[in-house]
C-alpha positions as CSV (number, residue, x, y, z in Angstrom):
1,X,0.0,0.0,0.0
2,X,1.3,3.5,-0.8
3,X,1.9,6.1,1.9
4,X,1.5,9.6,0.6
5,X,2.1,12.9,2.4
6,X,0.4,15.8,0.7
7,X,1.1,19.6,1.1
8,X,-0.8,21.0,4.1
9,X,-1.6,17.6,5.5
10,X,-0.6,15.7,8.7
11,X,-0.2,12.0,8.3
12,X,0.1,10.0,11.6
13,X,2.1,6.8,11.3
14,X,1.0,4.4,14.0
15,X,2.2,0.9,14.9
16,X,3.5,-1.3,17.8
17,X,7.1,-1.2,18.9
18,X,9.3,-2.8,16.2
19,X,6.8,-2.2,13.4
20,X,9.5,-0.2,11.6
21,X,8.2,3.5,12.2
22,X,11.6,5.0,12.8
23,X,13.1,3.1,9.9
24,X,10.3,4.4,7.7
25,X,11.2,7.9,8.8
26,X,14.8,7.3,7.9
27,X,14.0,5.8,4.5
28,X,11.8,8.8,3.7
29,X,14.5,11.2,4.7
30,X,17.2,9.4,2.6
31,X,19.3,8.2,5.5
32,X,18.5,4.5,4.7
33,X,18.1,3.1,1.1
34,X,14.9,1.1,0.6
35,X,15.2,-2.5,-0.2
36,X,12.2,-2.4,-2.5
37,X,9.6,0.0,-3.7
38,X,10.1,3.6,-4.9
39,X,10.1,7.1,-3.3
40,X,8.7,10.2,-5.0
41,X,9.2,13.8,-3.9
42,X,7.0,16.3,-5.6
43,X,6.2,13.9,-8.3
44,X,9.8,13.1,-9.1
45,X,11.4,9.7,-8.3
46,X,14.0,10.1,-5.6
47,X,14.5,6.5,-4.5
48,X,18.3,6.5,-4.8
49,X,18.8,10.0,-3.6
50,X,20.5,10.4,-0.1
51,X,19.7,12.7,2.7
52,X,21.5,15.8,1.3
53,X,19.5,15.6,-1.9
54,X,16.3,15.0,-0.1
55,X,17.0,18.1,2.2
56,X,17.6,20.3,-0.8
57,X,14.3,19.1,-2.2
58,X,12.6,20.4,1.0
59,X,12.4,17.1,3.0
60,X,13.4,17.7,6.6
61,X,13.8,15.1,9.4
62,X,13.3,16.0,13.0
63,X,14.8,12.9,14.6
64,X,13.9,11.3,17.9
65,X,16.1,13.0,20.6
66,X,15.6,16.7,19.6
67,X,18.2,17.1,16.7
68,X,20.2,20.0,18.2
69,X,23.9,20.5,18.9
70,X,24.1,20.4,22.7
71,X,27.6,21.9,23.0
72,X,26.7,25.0,20.9
73,X,24.8,28.0,22.3
74,X,21.1,28.7,21.4
75,X,22.3,31.5,19.1
76,X,24.8,29.3,17.3
77,X,22.2,26.5,16.8
78,X,19.8,29.0,15.3
79,X,22.4,30.6,13.1
80,X,23.1,27.2,11.5
81,X,19.5,27.2,10.3
82,X,18.9,30.9,10.1
83,X,22.0,32.9,9.0
84,X,19.8,36.0,8.6
85,X,19.7,37.9,12.0
86,X,16.1,39.2,11.3
87,X,14.9,35.6,11.1
88,X,16.6,34.7,14.3
89,X,15.0,37.7,16.0
90,X,11.6,36.6,14.8
91,X,12.2,33.2,16.6
92,X,13.3,35.1,19.8
93,X,10.1,37.3,19.6
94,X,8.0,34.1,19.5
95,X,10.0,32.1,22.1
96,X,11.0,34.5,24.8
97,X,12.6,31.8,26.9
98,X,15.1,31.1,24.2
99,X,15.8,34.9,23.8
100,X,16.6,35.4,27.5
101,X,19.3,32.6,27.4
102,X,20.6,32.8,23.8
103,X,24.2,32.7,25.0
104,X,24.0,29.5,27.0
105,X,24.6,26.0,25.6
106,X,21.6,24.2,24.2
107,X,22.4,21.1,26.2
108,X,21.6,22.9,29.4
109,X,18.0,23.6,28.3
110,X,15.0,21.4,29.4
111,X,13.7,18.8,27.0
112,X,10.9,21.1,26.0
113,X,13.1,24.1,25.3
114,X,15.5,21.8,23.3
115,X,12.5,20.7,21.2
116,X,11.4,24.3,20.6
117,X,14.9,25.2,19.5
118,X,14.9,22.3,17.0
119,X,11.5,23.1,15.6
120,X,11.2,26.9,15.8
121,X,13.5,27.7,12.8
122,X,11.2,25.8,10.6
123,X,8.4,28.4,11.1
124,X,10.7,31.0,9.4
125,X,11.3,28.8,6.3
126,X,8.6,26.0,6.3
127,X,9.9,22.9,4.5
128,X,7.9,21.0,1.8
129,X,7.8,18.0,4.1
130,X,8.6,17.5,7.8
131,X,9.2,14.0,9.1
132,X,9.0,14.1,12.9
133,X,9.8,11.0,14.9
134,X,8.4,11.2,18.4
135,X,8.4,15.0,18.7
136,X,6.7,14.9,22.2
137,X,9.0,12.2,23.6
138,X,9.7,12.9,27.3
139,X,7.9,16.3,27.4
140,X,5.6,17.7,30.0
141,X,1.9,18.0,28.9
142,X,2.0,21.7,28.6
143,X,5.0,21.6,26.4
144,X,3.4,18.8,24.3
145,X,0.5,21.2,23.6
146,X,2.9,23.8,22.3
147,X,4.8,21.3,20.1
148,X,1.5,20.2,18.5
149,X,0.4,23.9,18.0
150,X,3.7,24.5,16.2
151,X,3.2,21.5,14.0
152,X,-0.3,22.8,13.2
153,X,1.2,26.1,12.1
154,X,3.5,24.4,9.8
155,X,0.6,22.5,8.2
156,X,-1.3,25.8,7.9
157,X,1.8,27.1,6.0
158,X,1.6,24.3,3.5
159,X,4.1,21.8,4.9
160,X,3.2,18.1,4.6
161,X,4.0,16.4,7.9
162,X,4.6,12.6,8.6
163,X,4.4,12.2,12.4
164,X,5.3,9.1,14.4
165,X,4.0,9.5,18.0
166,X,3.3,7.3,20.9
167,X,0.7,9.6,22.4
168,X,-2.4,8.5,20.5
169,X,-4.7,11.2,21.8
170,X,-2.5,14.0,20.8
171,X,-1.6,12.9,17.4
172,X,-5.1,11.8,16.5
173,X,-6.3,15.3,17.6
174,X,-4.2,16.9,14.8
175,X,-3.9,14.2,12.2
176,X,-5.7,14.5,8.9
177,X,-4.8,11.0,7.7
178,X,-3.7,7.9,9.8
179,X,-1.7,5.1,8.5
180,X,-1.0,1.8,10.3
181,X,2.4,0.1,10.0
182,X,2.8,-3.6,10.7
183,X,6.0,-5.5,10.1
184,X,7.4,-2.7,7.9
185,X,4.3,-2.5,5.7
186,X,1.4,-0.1,5.6
187,X,-1.7,-2.2,6.5
188,X,-4.3,0.5,6.4
189,X,-4.4,4.3,5.5
190,X,-7.4,6.5,5.5
191,X,-9.0,9.7,6.9
192,X,-8.8,10.4,10.6
193,X,-12.7,10.2,10.7
194,X,-12.5,6.5,9.8
195,X,-10.3,5.4,12.5
196,X,-11.9,2.8,14.8
197,X,-11.0,1.8,18.3
198,X,-10.2,-1.9,17.2
199,X,-7.8,-0.5,14.6
200,X,-6.1,1.8,17.2
201,X,-5.7,-1.1,19.7
202,X,-4.2,-3.3,17.0
203,X,-1.9,-0.5,15.8
204,X,-0.3,0.0,19.3
205,X,-0.6,-3.5,20.8
206,X,-0.2,-5.6,17.7
207,X,-3.4,-7.5,18.5
208,X,-6.9,-7.3,17.4
209,X,-9.3,-5.7,19.8
210,X,-12.4,-7.8,21.0
211,X,-15.9,-6.3,20.6
212,X,-16.1,-2.6,19.9
213,X,-15.6,-1.2,16.5
214,X,-16.9,2.4,17.1
215,X,-15.3,5.3,15.4
216,X,-13.0,7.5,17.4
217,X,-14.4,10.9,16.3
218,X,-13.2,14.4,17.0
219,X,-14.9,16.1,19.9
């Protein structure tokens, strides 16, 4: 089954541990070559292109574990992504906590602050596709809400997002499309409105739920 991420769409990739979610992210980003099948970026085949070529085509990976340089300062981390000072100041205007400590090393920030530092530059130059592997991992609920608001802003800016997330409630609250991964293959893909509780149980536990097949609708 084909997995497609369209502009301005959030696709939630669900599956039990070991299903291949992180591997799928790395294959999509060009870090791992696929053993079969093809990958297309903006209608162009990019199967054999590596991470650098994918990045130049607008495909960005936000890996599990923040994706920052902990030994560099906040300012130095931002400068790597945003050489223009005005763009960095726009980030500081939005995230006051980063502005107040721009000269300290990124490794001394809390997990939530590190995730904001990793994702905030994308708001200035939204990528064509963002692949986010566990963006809320280890974060407090308040920070998780901010992360998902930021991801929603990227969607509104036209970015297509492929999200892997263990927190089902949060990801289903923002997803437009849901795909289930089992043993490295997409077993089902469809609109968020068609997700059923038995599918969700199977996606996370790897077993079929007994009984209920009601839809999990938006509030």
